[in-house]
C-alpha positions in Angstrom: 128.4 71.7 98.7 126.1 74.7 97.8 128.3 75.3 94.7 128.1 71.6 93.6 124.3 71.6 93.9 124.0 74.8 92.0 126.0 73.2 89.3 124.0 70.1 89.3 120.7 71.9 89.1 121.7 74.6 86.8 120.7 77.5 89.2 121.1 80.7 87.4 119.7 83.5 89.6 122.2 85.2 91.9 119.9 87.7 93.5 118.8 85.6 96.5 120.5 83.2 99.0 118.7 79.7 99.3 117.8 78.5 102.8 120.2 75.7 103.6 121.0 73.4 106.5 124.5 71.8 106.8 125.1 72.8 103.2 122.2 71.0 101.8 119.0 72.7 100.5 115.9 71.9 102.6 113.2 70.9 100.0 110.3 69.3 101.6 110.6 65.8 103.2 109.9 66.9 106.6 107.2 69.1 108.5 108.5 72.7 109.1 106.5 75.4 110.7 105.8 78.6 108.8 108.5 81.0 108.6 108.6 84.6 107.0 110.8 84.8 104.0 113.6 87.1 105.0 115.9 86.8 102.0 117.1 90.1 100.8 117.9 91.2 97.3 121.6 91.5 96.4 121.5 95.4 96.3 125.1 95.5 95.1 124.3 93.5 92.1 121.2 95.5 91.2 123.1 98.7 91.2 125.9 97.2 89.2 123.5 95.9 86.6 121.7 99.3 86.6 124.8 101.3 85.9 126.1 98.4 83.7 129.4 98.0 85.5 129.5 94.3 86.1 131.7 92.5 83.6 129.8 89.4 83.6 126.7 91.3 82.4 128.1 94.0 80.3 126.8 93.1 76.8 123.4 92.6 78.2 123.1 95.1 81.1 121.9 97.9 79.0 118.4 96.6 79.0 118.1 97.2 82.9 118.0 100.9 83.1 115.2 101.3 80.6 113.1 98.7 82.4 113.6 100.6 85.7 113.4 104.2 84.5 110.4 103.8 82.2 108.2 102.6 85.0 109.4 105.2 87.6 109.0 108.0 84.9 105.4 107.1 84.1 104.6 106.8 87.8 105.5 110.3 88.5 104.8 112.0 91.9 101.5 111.9 93.5 99.6 115.0 94.8 98.3 114.9 98.4 94.9 115.9 99.0 93.6 116.7 102.7 90.1 118.0 103.7 91.9 120.3 106.1 93.0 123.4 104.3 96.1 124.1 106.6 97.3 120.5 106.3 96.8 120.7 102.6 99.1 123.7 102.4 101.8 121.8 104.6 101.7 118.7 102.3 101.8 120.8 99.1 105.0 122.7 100.4 106.4 119.3 101.6 106.0 117.6 98.0 107.4 120.6 96.3 110.5 120.6 98.3 111.0 116.9 98.0 109.8 116.0 94.5 113.3 114.9 93.2 113.8 112.7 96.2 110.2 111.1 95.9 111.1 110.2 92.3 114.4 108.7 93.5 112.4 106.8 96.1 110.3 105.1 93.4 113.3 104.3 91.2 115.3 102.8 94.1 112.4 100.6 95.2 112.0 99.2 91.6 115.6 98.8 91.2 116.7 97.3 94.6 113.3 95.9 95.7 113.4 98.0 98.9 113.8 101.7 99.8 113.6 103.3 103.3 112.5 106.8 104.0 113.5 108.3 107.4 111.5 111.5 108.0 113.3 113.7 110.6 112.6 117.2 111.9 116.0 119.1 112.2 117.2 122.5 113.1 117.9 124.7 110.2 121.8 124.8 109.6 121.7 126.9 106.6 120.1 130.1 108.0 121.9 132.2 105.5 120.3 130.3 102.5 116.9 129.7 104.3 116.3 132.5 106.8 112.6 131.9 106.6 113.0 128.5 108.3 113.9 127.8 111.8 113.6 124.1 111.6 112.3 121.8 108.7 111.3 118.3 108.1 113.9 116.3 106.1 113.2 113.7 103.6 116.1 111.1 104.0 116.7 108.2 101.7 118.5 105.5 103.4 120.8 103.3 101.4 119.2 99.8 101.4 122.3 98.0 102.7 122.2 100.1 105.7 119.2 98.5 107.1 120.3 95.2 108.4 117.0 94.0 109.8 113.4 94.8 110.6 111.8 93.4 113.5 108.2 92.7 113.0 105.1 92.1 115.3 104.7 88.4 115.2 100.8 88.8 115.0 100.3 91.8 112.7 103.8 91.6 110.9 104.1 95.4 111.2 107.5 96.8 111.8 108.3 97.6 115.5 112.0 98.2 115.1 114.5 99.0 112.2 118.1 98.0 112.8 120.6 100.2 110.9 124.4 99.7 110.7 127.0 101.7 108.7 130.7 101.8 108.4 132.1 105.4 109.1 135.5 107.1 108.8 136.8 110.3 110.3 140.2 111.9 110.7 141.6 112.8 114.2 143.7 115.7 115.3 146.9 114.0 114.2 145.7 113.3 110.7 145.2 109.6 111.0 142.1 108.0 109.6 139.9 106.1 112.1 136.9 103.8 111.5 133.9 102.7 113.5 130.7 100.8 112.9 127.7 103.0 113.8 124.6 100.9 114.9 121.2 102.2 115.5 118.0 100.6 116.7 115.0 102.8 115.8 111.8 102.2 118.0 108.8 104.3 118.7 109.8 106.9 121.2 113.4 106.0 121.4 116.8 105.4 119.5 119.5 103.1 120.8 123.1 103.8 119.5 125.9 101.3 119.6 129.5 101.9 118.3 132.1 99.3 117.4 135.7 100.8 116.8 137.1 104.3 117.3 134.2 106.9 117.2 134.8 110.7 117.7 133.9 112.2 120.9 130.9 113.9 119.5 129.2 110.7 118.9 126.4 110.0 121.4 125.9 106.6 122.6 123.2 104.8 124.5 119.4 105.2 124.6 118.2 108.6 123.1 114.7 109.7 123.7 112.7 110.6 120.7 109.6 113.0 120.7 107.6 110.8 118.4 105.5 107.9 119.6 105.7 106.2 116.1 108.4 104.7 113.8 109.6 107.6 111.6 110.9 105.2 108.9 108.7 104.1 105.9 109.6 100.9 104.0 108.7 100.9 100.2 108.5 97.3 99.1 108.3 96.3 95.4 106.2 93.2 94.3 106.1 91.9 97.8 103.2 90.3 100.0 102.6 89.5 103.6 104.8 86.4 103.6 107.9 88.3 102.7 109.9 90.8 104.8 111.5 92.4 101.9 110.7 93.5 98.3 111.8 92.1 95.0 113.9 94.0 92.3 112.4 94.6 88.9 115.7 93.2 87.5 115.3 89.9 89.2 112.8 88.5 86.8 115.1 89.3 83.7 118.6 88.6 85.3 118.9 85.1 83.8 118.0 86.3 80.4 120.4 89.4 80.6 123.2 86.9 81.6 122.4 84.5 78.7 122.3 87.6 76.3 125.7 88.7 77.5 127.2 85.1 76.9 125.7 84.6 73.5 126.8 88.0 72.3 130.2 87.6 73.8 130.9 84.2 72.2 129.4 85.7 68.8 131.9 88.5 69.0 134.8 86.2 69.7 133.8 84.1 66.7 133.4 87.2 64.6 136.9 88.5 65.5 138.5 85.1 64.8 136.6 84.4 61.6 136.1 87.7 60.0 139.8 88.3 59.4 140.5 87.1 55.9 143.0 84.3 55.7 145.5 83.9 52.7 144.9 81.0 50.5 147.8 79.8 48.2 147.7 77.0 45.7 151.3 76.2 44.7 153.1 73.6 42.7 156.7 74.9 43.4 156.8 76.1 47.1 160.6 76.6 47.0 160.4 78.7 43.8 157.4 80.7 45.4 159.6 81.5 48.5 162.7 82.3 46.4 160.9 84.7 44.0 158.8 86.5 46.5 160.8 86.5 49.8 164.4 85.6 48.7 164.6 82.5 50.6 167.0 80.1 48.9 166.8 77.3 51.6 163.2 76.9 52.9 164.1 74.0 55.2 166.9 75.8 56.9 164.8 78.9 57.1 162.1 77.1 58.8 164.3 75.2 61.1 165.6 78.7 62.4 162.0 79.8 63.2 161.7 82.1 60.1 158.4 83.6 59.4 156.8 85.3 56.3 155.9 89.0 56.3 153.3 89.9 53.7 153.4 93.7 54.7 154.3 95.8 51.7 153.9 92.9 49.3 151.6 94.5 46.7 152.6 91.9 44.1 152.9 88.2 44.4 154.7 86.2 41.7 153.0 83.0 40.7 154.0 80.3 38.1 151.5 78.8 35.8 148.4 76.9 37.3 149.2 78.6 40.8 146.5 80.6 42.5 146.3 83.1 45.4 143.3 84.4 47.3 141.5 84.9 50.6 139.2 82.9 52.8 136.4 84.9 54.4 133.6 83.6 56.6 130.2 84.6 55.2 128.3 84.5 58.6 130.6 84.5 61.6 127.8 84.8 64.1 125.9 81.9 62.7 122.5 81.4 64.5 123.4 83.9 67.4 121.1 86.6 65.7 118.1 84.3 66.2 118.9 83.4 69.7 119.6 87.0 70.7 116.4 88.0 69.3 114.6 85.3 71.3 116.3 86.4 74.5 115.4 90.1 73.8 111.7 89.2 73.6 112.1 87.1 76.8 113.4 90.3 78.6 110.4 92.3 77.0 107.7 89.9 78.2 109.4 89.2 81.7 109.9 93.0 82.3 106.4 93.9 81.1 108.1 96.7 79.1 107.2 97.6 75.5 109.6 97.1 72.8 110.0 100.7 71.7 111.4 101.6 75.1 114.7 99.8 74.1 114.9 101.8 70.9 113.4 99.2 68.6 112.2 100.5 65.1 108.4 100.4 65.4 107.7 99.1 61.9 110.0 96.1 62.7 108.6 95.3 66.0 105.9 92.6 66.3 103.3 95.1 67.7 102.5 98.7 67.3 102.8 101.4 70.1 99.1 101.6 70.5 99.1 97.8 71.2 101.9 97.8 73.6 101.1 100.8 75.8 98.1 99.2 77.7 100.7 96.7 79.1 102.8 99.4 80.4 99.7 101.4 81.7 98.5 98.4 83.9 102.0 97.9 85.1 102.4 101.5 86.2 99.0 101.4 87.8 100.0 98.3 89.8 103.2 99.9 91.0 101.2 103.0 92.0 98.8 100.9 94.1 101.8 99.2 96.0 103.3 102.7 96.8 100.1 104.3 97.9 100.1 103.2 101.5 103.7 104.1 102.1 103.1 107.6 100.7 100.1 108.1 102.9 102.2 107.1 105.9 104.7 109.8 105.0 102.0 112.4 104.8 100.6 111.3 108.2 104.2 111.7 109.7 104.7 115.0 108.2 101.4 116.3 109.6 102.1 114.7 113.1 105.5 116.3 113.2 104.2 119.6 112.1 101.3 119.7 114.6 103.6 118.8 117.5 106.4 121.2 116.7 104.3 124.3 115.5 101.4 124.0 117.9 98.9 123.5 115.0 95.8 121.5 115.3 94.7 119.7 112.0 91.3 118.4 111.8 92.5 115.0 110.2 95.6 113.3 109.1 93.8 111.3 106.4 95.1 111.9 102.9 94.1 111.0 99.5 96.6 110.6 96.6 96.1 111.7 93.1 98.2 110.5 90.3 98.5 112.0 86.9 96.6 109.8 84.4 98.7 107.7 82.0 97.0 108.2 78.7 98.3 106.0 75.9 96.2 108.0 73.3 97.6 111.0 71.3 95.7 114.3 70.9 93.6 113.4 67.8 92.5 110.1 69.3 91.5 112.0 72.5 89.6 114.7 70.5 87.9 111.9 68.4 86.7 110.1 71.5 85.4 113.2 73.0 83.4 114.1 69.8 81.9 110.7 69.7 80.9 110.9 73.5 79.4 114.5 73.1 77.4 113.4 70.0 76.0 110.3 71.8 75.3 112.3 75.1 73.4 115.0 72.9 71.3 112.3 71.3 70.5 110.7 74.6 69.4 114.0 76.0 67.3 114.8 72.9 65.4 111.5 72.9 64.9 111.8 76.6 67.1 108.8 77.6 69.1 110.7 80.0 68.9 114.1 81.9 71.2 117.0 81.2 72.7 116.7 84.6 73.6 113.1 84.1 75.1 113.9 80.8 77.2 116.8 82.0 78.5 114.6 84.9 79.5 111.9 82.6 81.2 114.3 80.3 83.2 115.5 83.1 85.2 112.4 83.3 86.7 113.4 79.9 87.1 117.2 80.5 89.1 118.0 83.6 87.9 121.7 83.8 84.3 120.7 84.1 82.5 120.7 87.6 79.4 118.7 88.7 76.2 119.8 87.3 74.7 120.5 90.6 77.2 121.3 93.4 76.6 122.0 97.1 74.6 125.1 98.2 77.7 127.0 99.0 79.7 125.9 96.1 80.5 128.6 93.6 81.6 126.2 90.9 78.4 124.6 89.4 78.4 123.5 85.9 74.7 124.4 85.6 75.5 128.1 86.7 78.4 128.3 84.2 76.1 127.0 81.3 73.5 129.5 82.3 76.0 132.4 82.2 77.2 131.1 78.7 73.9 130.9 77.4 72.9 134.2 78.6 76.0 135.7 77.3 75.2 134.3 73.9 71.7 135.5 73.8 72.9 139.0 74.8 75.4 138.9 71.9 72.6 138.0 69.5 70.4 140.9 70.8 73.2 143.3 70.4 73.7 142.2 66.8 70.0 142.5 66.0 70.0 146.1 67.5 73.0 147.0 65.6 71.3 145.9 62.3 68.3 147.8 63.1 70.3 151.0 63.8 72.1 150.7 60.5 68.9 150.4 58.6 67.4 153.6 60.2 70.4 155.5 59.4 70.2 154.4 55.7 66.6 155.4 55.6 67.5 158.8 57.2 70.2 159.4 54.6 67.6 158.8 51.8 69.1 155.4 50.6 65.6 153.9 50.5 66.6 150.7 52.2 63.9 149.1 54.1 
């Protein structure tokens, strides 16, 4: 019934399952209480589209990877800042070790809609390679399909339990392959393990105590709100256009293959004479009855009688209107994905907007993604500090962490320099005319120049822009005095030598 309804309504999206009852979609008609949307993205399909291995999308799947990778690349990895100096060193070391995994976290969350990070503290198994580490905090990226369900608090909708499930294989002493299903329930303070099948003896089953009174798994959700348990893939909005692009391109290529091959055209008055003179066939009717065929290979010369013609028929435009339709679908993909044209390799002069006009769209999109992932990254920082404090007997003054993202600047160096020049000239005029103070002008200019400090810092601060300006001014005055004294010394020496210069 579901397939029939899909055919009638023209449903195109294959990413999510519709909620049905007895095979019929429930669309209004009766009162139903509010329920959390627990539909999950088809992670297998998203990975196939990203790798372009799905035959149903092959000719349009190439758009997926630029859409995902461009946003992830511009997002970058944030810097963690803590007011506690010792905590700052722990977080800095953690980010340096796991930078590539953090980038993969952002990419997977954009591609699959969900990415799960399990922070664990494990004993160092590679003591020969890392002799300085007894145990370390491990950044584990879980496959999204391994998380079967998330149990949420009914009031706050915060996760209270993660249910994991994976199919495992191992080889016993006799060389036979054995399989089992490994199930885990991750809760605060404990982990419950169940096994179906033939597990090895080393697998520990039952309730296992955990030293942490919090959930060590962090969920990165893309484009999701409070009413949804799971996130949405960036590919979901463009999947129908990619499928349509593939179909149009596929049919156009089939038509091109069929029509672009030249067809022989013969205008004959004496068919029997033509066959006899060129192919040696004396009895065409008998030859055709026996299933004979004509082979033009090697026939460089064709003999024709008077008023007979030979030529080839070629299609002038085998793709027809497919070019315009493909162009329309391309711009639908550009608009729906919020990705600039030049990302897909479009020649900029032929695009409908310049790079300068398209970059602000990408900048706003990247900023939105960063805001969505700020809270999960801050939770990871708290988990790292909590595990470190509990395991290494350290006492951090705070677990609070601020994130600093590298600015996405659409300007080139010339535009940036021109803008700073205009700002400096305007501030100089404002200070000269008394419209603003020099400390306000310096603090405003610090927004454009990263190496500038606040004009007036704290009493114990060694980096005051006021002090640096004073030292620069004194140094410049000292250089001027030195030059003046050098000029006077030279004149005195000239007078002593009798040159008469004054």
